[in-house]
DSSP file (Angstrom, degrees, kcal/mol; ACC not computed):
  #  RESIDUE AA STRUCTURE BP1 BP2  ACC     N-H-->O    O-->H-N    N-H-->O    O-->H-N    TCO  KAPPA ALPHA  PHI   PSI    X-CA   Y-CA   Z-CA
    1    1 A M              0   0    0      0, 0.0     2,-0.5     0, 0.0     0, 0.0   0.000 360.0 360.0 360.0 -44.3  141.6  126.1  179.2
    2    2 A F        +     0   0    0      1,-0.1     3,-0.0     0, 0.0     0, 0.0  -0.894 360.0 178.7-105.7 129.8  142.7  126.4  175.6
    3    3 A S        +     0   0    0     -2,-0.5     2,-0.4     1,-0.1    -1,-0.1   0.512  58.1  67.4-109.9  -6.0  145.8  124.5  174.6
    4    4 A E        -     0   0    0      2,-0.0     2,-0.3     0, 0.0    -1,-0.1  -0.952  59.3-160.5-122.3 136.5  146.2  125.2  170.9
    5    5 A D        -     0   0    0     -2,-0.4     2,-0.3    -3,-0.0    -2,-0.0  -0.846   9.4-179.2-110.0 148.6  146.9  128.5  169.1
    6    6 A I        -     0   0    0     -2,-0.3     2,-0.5     2,-0.0    -2,-0.0  -0.991  15.7-151.1-146.6 139.1  146.2  129.3  165.5
    7    7 A L        +     0   0    0     -2,-0.3     2,-0.4     2,-0.0    -2,-0.0  -0.944  23.3 179.0-111.4 127.6  146.8  132.5  163.6
    8    8 A G        -     0   0    0     -2,-0.5     2,-0.4     2,-0.0    -2,-0.0  -0.950  21.9-142.1-131.7 151.2  144.4  133.2  160.7
    9    9 A R        -     0   0    0     -2,-0.4    -2,-0.0     0, 0.0     0, 0.0  -0.906  19.6-163.8-110.5 140.0  144.0  135.9  158.1
   10   10 A F        -     0   0    0     -2,-0.4     3,-0.1     1,-0.1     5,-0.1  -0.839  29.7 -90.5-120.2 157.2  140.6  137.0  157.1
   11   11 A P    >   -     0   0    0      0, 0.0     3,-2.0     0, 0.0     4,-0.3  -0.280  62.4 -79.6 -62.1 153.7  139.3  139.0  154.1
   12   12 A E  T 3  S+     0   0    0      1,-0.3     0, 0.0     2,-0.1     0, 0.0  -0.276 118.2  24.8 -57.8 134.1  139.1  142.7  154.6
   13   13 A G  T 3> S+     0   0    0     -3,-0.1     4,-2.0     4,-0.0    -1,-0.3   0.239  88.2 108.0  96.7 -12.7  136.0  143.8  156.6
   14   14 A T  H <> S+     0   0    0     -3,-2.0     4,-2.5     1,-0.2     5,-0.2   0.914  77.6  51.1 -65.3 -43.1  135.5  140.5  158.3
   15   15 A V  H  > S+     0   0    0     -4,-0.3     4,-2.6     1,-0.2    -1,-0.2   0.899 111.0  49.1 -61.9 -40.3  136.7  141.8  161.7
   16   16 A D  H  > S+     0   0    0      2,-0.2     4,-1.8     1,-0.2    -1,-0.2   0.892 110.3  50.9 -66.2 -39.0  134.3  144.7  161.5
   17   17 A R  H  X S+     0   0    0     -4,-2.0     4,-0.8     2,-0.2    -2,-0.2   0.906 111.5  47.8 -64.5 -41.3  131.4  142.3  160.5
   18   18 A I  H >X S+     0   0    0     -4,-2.5     3,-1.2     1,-0.2     4,-0.8   0.944 110.4  51.7 -62.8 -47.5  132.2  140.1  163.5
   19   19 A S  H >< S+     0   0    0     -4,-2.6     3,-0.5     1,-0.3    -1,-0.2   0.846 104.7  58.2 -57.5 -35.2  132.3  143.1  165.8
   20   20 A A  H 3< S+     0   0    0     -4,-1.8    -1,-0.3     1,-0.2    -2,-0.2   0.748 111.9  39.3 -69.0 -24.3  128.9  144.3  164.5
   21   21 A V  H << S+     0   0    0     -3,-1.2    -1,-0.2    -4,-0.8    -2,-0.2   0.433  86.8 118.1-107.7   0.4  127.2  141.1  165.5
   22   22 A L    <<  -     0   0    0     -4,-0.8     6,-0.1    -3,-0.5     5,-0.0  -0.380  68.4-114.1 -67.9 143.0  128.9  140.4  168.9
   23   23 A A    >   -     0   0    0      4,-0.1     3,-1.4     1,-0.1    -1,-0.1  -0.306  39.3 -97.2 -66.6 163.9  126.7  140.3  172.0
   24   24 A E  T 3  S+     0   0    0      1,-0.3    -1,-0.1    -2,-0.0    -2,-0.1   0.851 122.7  28.5 -57.0 -39.6  127.5  143.2  174.5
   25   25 A D  T 3  S+     0   0    0      2,-0.1     2,-0.3     0, 0.0    -1,-0.3   0.234  96.9 113.9-106.7  14.1  129.8  141.1  176.7
   26   26 A E    <   -     0   0    0     -3,-1.4     2,-0.3     4,-0.0    -4,-0.1  -0.674  57.9-137.7 -91.6 138.8  131.1  138.7  174.0
   27   27 A E     >  -     0   0    0     -2,-0.3     4,-1.9     1,-0.1     5,-0.1  -0.646  17.3-124.4 -90.8 151.4  134.7  138.6  172.9
   28   28 A R  H  > S+     0   0    0     -2,-0.3     4,-2.4     1,-0.2     5,-0.2   0.900 111.7  53.4 -60.4 -42.7  135.7  138.3  169.3
   29   29 A T  H  > S+     0   0    0      1,-0.2     4,-2.4     2,-0.2    -1,-0.2   0.870 106.9  52.3 -63.6 -36.0  137.8  135.2  170.0
   30   30 A A  H  > S+     0   0    0      2,-0.2     4,-2.5     1,-0.2    -1,-0.2   0.908 109.3  50.5 -63.9 -41.0  134.9  133.5  171.7
   31   31 A F  H  X S+     0   0    0     -4,-1.9     4,-2.4     1,-0.2    -2,-0.2   0.927 111.3  47.4 -60.7 -46.5  132.8  134.2  168.6
   32   32 A I  H  X S+     0   0    0     -4,-2.4     4,-2.5     2,-0.2     5,-0.2   0.901 110.8  51.8 -64.4 -41.4  135.4  132.7  166.3
   33   33 A R  H  X S+     0   0    0     -4,-2.4     4,-2.7     1,-0.2    -1,-0.2   0.935 111.8  47.1 -59.2 -46.6  135.8  129.6  168.6
   34   34 A K  H  X S+     0   0    0     -4,-2.5     4,-2.5     1,-0.2    -2,-0.2   0.903 112.0  50.0 -62.8 -41.6  132.0  129.0  168.5
   35   35 A A  H  X S+     0   0    0     -4,-2.4     4,-2.1     2,-0.2    -1,-0.2   0.915 112.9  46.4 -64.1 -43.2  131.9  129.5  164.8
   36   36 A V  H  X S+     0   0    0     -4,-2.5     4,-2.5     2,-0.2    -2,-0.2   0.927 113.2  49.0 -65.1 -45.3  134.7  127.0  164.2
   37   37 A E  H  X S+     0   0    0     -4,-2.7     4,-2.4    -5,-0.2    -2,-0.2   0.905 110.9  50.4 -62.5 -41.6  133.2  124.5  166.6
   38   38 A S  H  X S+     0   0    0     -4,-2.5     4,-2.1     1,-0.2    -1,-0.2   0.924 112.2  46.7 -62.0 -45.3  129.8  124.7  164.9
   39   39 A E  H  X S+     0   0    0     -4,-2.1     4,-2.4     2,-0.2     5,-0.2   0.881 110.7  52.8 -66.6 -37.9  131.3  124.2  161.5
   40   40 A L  H  X S+     0   0    0     -4,-2.5     4,-2.8     2,-0.2     5,-0.2   0.932 109.6  48.4 -61.9 -45.5  133.4  121.3  162.6
   41   41 A Q  H  X S+     0   0    0     -4,-2.4     4,-1.9     1,-0.2    -2,-0.2   0.905 111.3  50.9 -61.3 -41.7  130.3  119.5  164.1
   42   42 A R  H  X S+     0   0    0     -4,-2.1     4,-1.6     1,-0.2    -1,-0.2   0.931 114.3  42.7 -61.6 -46.3  128.4  120.1  160.9
   43   43 A R  H  X S+     0   0    0     -4,-2.4     4,-2.4     1,-0.2    -2,-0.2   0.880 111.5  54.0 -71.1 -37.2  131.1  118.6  158.7
   44   44 A E  H  X S+     0   0    0     -4,-2.8     4,-2.6     1,-0.2    -1,-0.2   0.873 107.4  52.1 -63.7 -36.0  131.8  115.7  161.0
   45   45 A A  H  X S+     0   0    0     -4,-1.9     4,-2.2    -5,-0.2    -1,-0.2   0.890 109.1  49.7 -66.5 -39.1  128.1  114.8  160.9
   46   46 A I  H  X S+     0   0    0     -4,-1.6     4,-1.9     2,-0.2    -2,-0.2   0.931 113.0  46.6 -63.7 -45.0  128.2  114.8  157.1
   47   47 A I  H  X S+     0   0    0     -4,-2.4     4,-1.7     1,-0.2    -2,-0.2   0.916 111.7  50.7 -63.7 -44.4  131.3  112.6  157.1
   48   48 A A  H  X S+     0   0    0     -4,-2.6     4,-0.7     1,-0.2    -1,-0.2   0.896 110.4  49.9 -61.8 -40.7  129.9  110.2  159.6
   49   49 A A  H  < S+     0   0    0     -4,-2.2     3,-0.5     1,-0.2    -1,-0.2   0.872 110.1  50.5 -66.3 -36.0  126.7  109.9  157.6
   50   50 A A  H  < S+     0   0    0     -4,-1.9    -1,-0.2     1,-0.2    -2,-0.2   0.812 111.1  48.9 -71.5 -29.2  128.6  109.2  154.5
   51   51 A R  H  < S+     0   0    0     -4,-1.7    -1,-0.2    -5,-0.1    -2,-0.2   0.559  78.3 121.0 -86.7  -8.5  130.7  106.5  156.2
   52   52 A K     <  -     0   0    0     -4,-0.7     2,-0.1    -3,-0.5    -3,-0.0  -0.382  66.7-125.2 -60.7 119.9  127.7  104.7  157.7
   53   53 A P        -     0   0    0      0, 0.0    -1,-0.1     0, 0.0    -2,-0.1  -0.351  16.9-115.3 -71.7 147.7  127.9  101.2  156.2
   54   54 A E        -     0   0    0      1,-0.1     2,-0.1    -2,-0.1     3,-0.0  -0.522  42.0 -95.0 -73.5 145.7  125.0   99.7  154.4
   55   55 A P        -     0   0    0      0, 0.0     2,-0.4     0, 0.0    -1,-0.1  -0.390  42.0-116.2 -63.2 139.7  123.4   96.6  156.1
   56   56 A V        -     0   0    0     -2,-0.1     2,-0.5    -3,-0.1     0, 0.0  -0.642  25.5-150.2 -82.0 128.9  124.8   93.4  154.8
   57   57 A K        -     0   0    0     -2,-0.4     3,-0.1    -3,-0.0    -3,-0.0  -0.855  14.9-126.2-100.2 130.9  122.3   91.2  153.0
   58   58 A A        -     0   0    0     -2,-0.5     2,-0.1     1,-0.1    -1,-0.0  -0.519  32.7-106.8 -72.2 139.4  122.8   87.5  153.1
   59   59 A P        -     0   0    0      0, 0.0     2,-0.4     0, 0.0    -1,-0.1  -0.407  34.1-133.1 -66.7 144.4  122.8   85.9  149.6
   60   60 A M        -     0   0    0     -2,-0.1     2,-0.1    -3,-0.1     5,-0.0  -0.803   9.9-133.4-101.5 139.9  119.6   83.9  148.9
   61   61 A S    >   -     0   0    0     -2,-0.4     3,-0.5     1,-0.1     4,-0.5  -0.415  29.5-107.6 -81.4 166.2  119.6   80.5  147.4
   62   62 A K  G >  S+     0   0    0      1,-0.2     3,-0.8     2,-0.2    -1,-0.1   0.847 120.8  54.6 -63.9 -31.6  117.3   79.6  144.5
   63   63 A K  G 3  S+     0   0    0      1,-0.2    -1,-0.2     3,-0.0    -3,-0.0   0.800 102.2  57.6 -70.7 -27.5  115.2   77.5  146.9
   64   64 A A  G <  S+     0   0    0     -3,-0.5     2,-0.3     2,-0.1    -1,-0.2   0.532  76.4 115.8 -83.4  -5.4  114.8   80.4  149.3
   65   65 A V    <   -     0   0    0     -3,-0.8     2,-0.6    -4,-0.5    -3,-0.0  -0.489  59.6-144.5 -68.4 126.6  113.2   82.7  146.8
   66   66 A I        -     0   0    0     -2,-0.3     2,-0.4     0, 0.0    -2,-0.1  -0.812  11.8-154.8 -96.1 125.9  109.7   83.5  147.8
   67   67 A R        -     0   0    0     -2,-0.6     2,-0.2     1,-0.0     0, 0.0  -0.789  18.2-116.6-101.5 144.0  107.3   83.8  144.9
   68   68 A K        -     0   0    0     -2,-0.4     3,-0.1     1,-0.1    -1,-0.0  -0.531  29.5-116.9 -76.6 141.4  104.1   85.8  145.1
   69   69 A A        -     0   0    0     -2,-0.2     3,-0.1     1,-0.1    -1,-0.1  -0.459  42.6 -91.3 -71.7 149.6  100.8   84.0  144.8
   70   70 A P        -     0   0    0      0, 0.0    -1,-0.1     0, 0.0     2,-0.1  -0.326  51.3 -96.9 -61.5 146.7   98.8   85.0  141.8
   71   71 A A        -     0   0    0      1,-0.1     2,-0.2    -3,-0.1    -3,-0.0  -0.387  38.8-119.5 -66.6 139.0   96.4   87.8  142.5
   72   72 A K        -     0   0    0     -3,-0.1     2,-0.3    -2,-0.1    -1,-0.1  -0.548  25.4-117.0 -79.5 144.6   92.8   86.6  143.3
   73   73 A K        -     0   0    0     -2,-0.2    -1,-0.1     1,-0.1     0, 0.0  -0.605  30.7-113.4 -79.6 141.7   90.1   87.8  141.1
   74   74 A A        -     0   0    0     -2,-0.3     3,-0.1     1,-0.1    -1,-0.1  -0.503  36.0-105.4 -72.7 141.8   87.5   89.9  142.7
   75   75 A P        -     0   0    0      0, 0.0    -1,-0.1     0, 0.0     3,-0.1  -0.323  47.0 -89.1 -65.6 152.6   84.0   88.3  142.9
   76   76 A P        -     0   0    0      0, 0.0     2,-0.2     0, 0.0    -3,-0.0  -0.316  47.5-107.6 -63.4 145.3   81.5   89.7  140.5
   77   77 A K        -     0   0    0     -3,-0.1     2,-0.3     1,-0.1    -3,-0.0  -0.494  30.1-121.3 -74.6 139.7   79.5   92.7  141.9
   78   78 A K        -     0   0    0     -2,-0.2     2,-0.2     1,-0.1    -1,-0.1  -0.597  28.1-114.7 -80.6 142.1   75.9   92.0  142.8
   79   79 A S        -     0   0    0     -2,-0.3    -1,-0.1     1,-0.1     0, 0.0  -0.533  16.4-159.3 -76.1 140.4   73.4   94.2  141.0
   80   80 A T        +     0   0    0     -2,-0.2    -1,-0.1     2,-0.1     2,-0.1   0.461  60.3 107.8 -96.3  -3.3   71.4   96.5  143.2
   81   81 A A  S    S-     0   0    0      1,-0.1     2,-0.2     0, 0.0    -2,-0.1  -0.462  80.0-104.6 -73.9 147.3   68.6   96.9  140.6
   82   82 A K        -     0   0    0     -2,-0.1     2,-0.4     1,-0.1    -1,-0.1  -0.469  33.5-119.3 -71.4 141.4   65.3   95.2  141.4
   83   83 A K        -     0   0    0     -2,-0.2     2,-0.5    -3,-0.1    -1,-0.1  -0.674  26.3-156.4 -82.3 134.1   64.7   92.0  139.5
   84   84 A V        -     0   0    0     -2,-0.4     2,-0.2     0, 0.0    -1,-0.0  -0.942  13.1-130.0-113.5 130.6   61.5   92.2  137.3
   85   85 A R        -     0   0    0     -2,-0.5     3,-0.0     1,-0.1     0, 0.0  -0.539  22.4-119.0 -77.8 142.8   59.8   89.0  136.3
   86   86 A A        -     0   0    0     -2,-0.2    -1,-0.1     1,-0.1     2,-0.0  -0.594  38.8-101.6 -76.7 140.4   59.0   88.6  132.7
   87   87 A P        -     0   0    0      0, 0.0     2,-0.2     0, 0.0    -1,-0.1  -0.340  36.7-147.0 -63.4 142.9   55.3   88.3  132.1
   88   88 A T    >   -     0   0    0      1,-0.1     3,-1.1    -3,-0.0    -3,-0.0  -0.672  22.8-111.2-106.6 166.0   54.0   84.8  131.5
   89   89 A K  T 3  S+     0   0    0      1,-0.3    -1,-0.1    -2,-0.2     0, 0.0   0.855 112.9  55.6 -66.1 -36.9   51.1   83.7  129.3
   90   90 A D  T 3         0   0    0      1,-0.2    -1,-0.3    -3,-0.0     0, 0.0   0.511 360.0 360.0 -80.2  -1.5   48.8   82.6  132.2
   91   91 A R    <         0   0    0     -3,-1.1    -1,-0.2     0, 0.0    -2,-0.2   0.422 360.0 360.0-102.1 360.0   49.0   86.0  133.9
């Protein structure tokens, strides 16, 4: 099933730490394989995201430049106050 061997050295206490977190029926080598595979997938995703090319934008000619229309002025607000007539001489 596994075709590649690798020998690695770990800082003192690492094997004990791994043993402390293993599931009851889990082997240390299986734990290490899973940890390596998980880290490889994480790093490969980072690299793939960094390599993702930006979309190519076609150059625009001067004629193709779209200019925004000037903003329209808002109509004046209508007063909600009641209009009062000024008194006239004949009233």
